[in-house]
C-alpha positions as CSV (number, residue, x, y, z in Angstrom):
1,M,31.2,-77.7,48.7
2,K,27.9,-75.9,49.6
3,E,27.0,-75.9,45.9
4,E,27.3,-79.7,45.7
5,I,25.2,-80.1,48.9
6,I,22.5,-78.0,47.4
7,L,22.6,-79.8,44.0
8,T,22.6,-83.2,45.7
9,G,19.6,-82.1,47.7
10,L,17.8,-81.1,44.5
11,I,18.4,-84.5,42.9
12,K,17.4,-86.4,46.0
13,K,14.0,-84.6,46.0
14,Y,13.6,-84.6,42.2
15,P,15.5,-87.7,40.8
16,A,14.4,-87.1,37.3
17,L,16.5,-83.9,37.2
18,E,19.7,-85.9,37.4
19,S,20.1,-85.5,33.6
20,C,20.1,-81.7,34.2
21,K,22.6,-81.6,37.0
22,N,25.7,-80.6,35.1
23,D,23.8,-77.9,33.2
24,I,22.3,-76.5,36.4
25,R,25.9,-76.4,37.9
26,K,27.1,-74.5,34.8
27,A,24.2,-72.1,35.1
28,C,25.1,-71.4,38.7
29,N,28.7,-70.8,37.8
30,S,27.8,-68.5,35.0
31,V,25.6,-66.3,37.2
32,I,28.2,-66.2,39.9
33,D,30.9,-65.2,37.4
34,C,28.7,-62.5,36.0
35,Y,28.1,-61.0,39.5
36,L,31.8,-61.3,40.4
37,K,32.6,-59.1,37.3
38,G,30.0,-56.5,38.1
39,G,27.4,-57.7,35.6
40,K,23.6,-58.2,36.0
41,L,21.0,-60.8,35.2
42,L,18.2,-60.2,32.7
43,L,15.2,-62.6,32.5
44,C,12.3,-63.1,30.1
45,G,9.4,-65.6,29.6
46,N,5.7,-65.8,28.6
47,G,2.7,-66.7,30.7
48,G,3.7,-68.9,33.6
49,S,7.3,-68.3,32.7
50,C,6.7,-64.6,32.9
51,S,5.7,-65.2,36.6
52,D,8.9,-67.2,37.0
53,T,11.1,-64.4,35.9
54,D,9.5,-62.1,38.5
55,H,9.9,-64.9,41.1
56,I,13.6,-65.2,40.4
57,V,14.1,-61.5,40.6
58,G,12.4,-61.5,44.0
59,E,14.9,-64.1,45.3
60,L,17.9,-62.3,44.1
61,M,17.2,-58.6,44.8
62,K,16.6,-59.2,48.5
63,S,17.4,-61.9,51.0
64,F,16.3,-65.5,50.0
65,E,17.7,-67.8,52.7
66,K,20.7,-65.9,54.0
67,K,21.1,-62.6,55.8
68,R,22.5,-59.9,53.6
69,P,23.6,-56.8,55.5
70,I,24.6,-53.8,53.4
71,D,28.3,-52.8,53.2
72,D,29.9,-50.1,55.4
73,D,30.2,-47.6,52.5
74,L,26.5,-47.5,52.0
75,T,25.8,-47.6,55.7
76,N,28.1,-44.6,56.3
77,G,26.7,-42.8,53.3
78,L,23.2,-43.1,54.5
79,K,24.1,-41.8,58.0
80,S,26.0,-38.9,56.5
81,V,22.9,-37.8,54.5
82,S,20.5,-38.2,57.5
83,E,21.8,-39.6,60.8
84,E,18.3,-40.5,62.2
85,R,16.6,-41.8,59.0
86,G,19.9,-43.1,57.6
87,N,20.4,-45.4,60.7
88,Y,16.9,-46.8,60.1
89,I,17.4,-47.4,56.4
90,A,20.8,-49.0,56.9
91,G,19.3,-51.4,59.4
92,K,16.6,-52.5,57.0
93,L,18.2,-52.6,53.6
94,Q,19.6,-55.8,52.2
95,C,22.4,-56.4,49.7
96,A,20.9,-57.1,46.2
97,L,22.1,-59.2,43.4
98,P,21.1,-57.2,40.3
99,A,18.4,-58.8,38.3
100,I,15.8,-57.3,35.9
101,S,12.6,-59.1,34.7
102,L,12.0,-57.8,31.1
103,N,8.3,-58.6,31.7
104,A,7.9,-55.9,34.4
105,H,7.8,-52.7,32.3
106,T,4.2,-52.6,31.1
107,S,4.3,-49.2,29.3
108,L,7.5,-50.0,27.5
109,F,6.2,-53.5,26.7
110,S,3.1,-52.1,25.1
111,A,5.0,-49.4,23.2
112,I,7.4,-51.9,21.7
113,S,4.5,-54.1,20.7
114,N,2.6,-51.3,19.1
115,D,5.4,-49.3,17.6
116,I,8.0,-51.9,16.6
117,D,6.9,-55.6,16.6
118,P,5.4,-57.7,19.4
119,S,8.0,-60.4,18.8
120,L,10.7,-58.0,19.7
121,V,9.4,-56.9,23.2
122,F,12.4,-58.6,24.9
123,A,15.0,-58.1,22.1
124,Q,14.5,-54.3,22.3
125,Q,15.1,-54.2,26.0
126,I,18.2,-56.4,25.7
127,A,19.5,-54.0,23.1
128,G,19.1,-51.3,25.7
129,Y,20.0,-53.0,29.0
130,G,22.4,-55.7,27.9
131,K,26.1,-55.4,28.3
132,K,28.9,-57.8,27.4
133,G,29.4,-60.1,30.4
134,D,25.7,-59.9,31.6
135,V,23.6,-63.1,31.7
136,L,20.2,-63.7,30.1
137,I,17.9,-66.4,31.5
138,A,15.4,-67.1,28.8
139,I,12.5,-69.3,29.9
140,S,10.3,-71.2,27.4
141,T,8.5,-74.5,28.1
142,S,8.6,-75.4,24.4
143,G,11.8,-73.6,23.4
144,N,9.9,-72.3,20.3
145,S,8.5,-68.9,21.4
146,R,9.3,-66.4,18.8
147,N,9.9,-63.5,21.2
148,I,12.2,-65.6,23.4
149,I,14.2,-66.8,20.4
150,D,14.6,-63.2,19.2
151,A,15.7,-62.2,22.7
152,V,18.3,-65.0,22.8
153,I,19.7,-64.1,19.3
154,T,19.9,-60.4,20.4
155,A,21.6,-61.4,23.7
156,K,24.2,-63.4,21.8
157,A,24.9,-60.5,19.5
158,K,25.4,-58.2,22.5
159,G,27.9,-60.6,24.1
160,L,25.7,-61.9,26.9
161,T,25.9,-65.5,28.2
162,V,22.5,-67.1,27.5
163,I,21.0,-69.7,29.8
164,G,17.9,-71.4,28.4
165,L,15.4,-73.0,30.8
166,T,13.1,-75.2,28.7
167,G,11.5,-78.6,28.2
168,Q,12.8,-81.9,27.1
169,T,13.6,-81.1,23.4
170,G,15.0,-77.6,23.9
171,G,13.2,-76.5,20.8
172,E,14.6,-74.0,18.4
173,M,16.0,-71.9,21.2
174,K,18.5,-74.5,22.3
175,Q,20.9,-73.9,19.4
176,Y,21.5,-70.3,20.5
177,C,22.0,-71.0,24.2
178,D,25.3,-71.3,25.9
179,I,23.7,-73.4,28.6
180,S,20.4,-75.3,28.1
181,I,18.6,-76.8,31.0
182,C,16.1,-79.1,29.4
183,V,13.9,-80.6,32.1
184,P,12.6,-84.1,31.4
185,A,9.0,-83.2,30.5
186,I,7.0,-82.1,27.5
187,S,3.7,-80.8,28.7
188,T,3.7,-77.2,29.8
189,P,2.4,-77.8,33.4
190,E,5.0,-80.5,34.0
191,V,7.8,-78.5,32.5
192,Q,6.9,-75.5,34.8
193,E,6.7,-77.8,37.8
194,Y,10.4,-78.8,37.2
195,H,11.5,-75.2,36.5
196,L,10.7,-73.9,40.0
197,P,13.0,-76.2,41.9
198,V,15.7,-75.6,39.2
199,Y,15.7,-71.9,39.5
200,H,15.4,-72.0,43.3
201,T,18.5,-74.1,43.3
202,I,20.4,-71.6,41.2
203,C,19.3,-68.8,43.5
204,K,20.4,-70.8,46.6
205,V,23.8,-71.6,45.2
206,V,24.4,-68.0,44.1
207,E,23.3,-66.5,47.4
208,H,25.3,-69.0,49.5
209,T,28.4,-68.0,47.3
210,F,28.1,-64.3,48.1
211,F,26.6,-64.3,51.6
212,K,28.2,-66.7,54.0
C-alpha cells in the first residue's frame, strides 16, 4: 500500500514519468527482494550519473526518511566490548541497506584504467564484488557508455539482476538489462533531472518496506 502511495505521488509531481511507473515498481521490488535474501546493491555511472550513484548510496546506507535503530544483537555486542562507548555508539548508529558505488574507489579505479582497460573499470569491480542475487543499478543517460555496457554484461554473467536507468531510447545497454527505466527525455540534462526523482522514489519505497 505504501509503495503505491509513493509511486502515485511521484507521477502526480512528474506526470511524464507515468510511462516508467511499472518499471520503477519492478526496480523497487527487485531491490527489496535482493535485501531480503541478504544481497547488496552495486551502482555505477559516469559524470553526473557518477554523482547519482554516490547520492543513492547516501540514502540507503543511513536514514533517509525513516528512523533506523540498530538491532539488539549489535547493541548488546557494542556494550559488551565497551559499556561506556558502546552505549554511545549504539545510540547513534543506524541500520544500513548495503550499497556500494563503484565510482568511489579512486586508487582502484586508476589502477584498472592503467593496468587493464579504462572501459573495464566497473566490470572488474563487479567481477570482485558481485554475487548471484545482488543487484546492479547502471546509470547512463544515453545507454551507450562503453564502460557501463561492459559492467552490465559482466553483471549478467555473474548472476546479478540489472536495473538500467537511462534516457528515452535505452541505447545499447537496454538489451542486457532485466529492468530498464527509460525516462522520457533525450538531452543529458533533462534525463538527469528525471533520474533524481526516480531513484529517490526507489529509495523511499525500499526504506519504508524495511523500516516501519
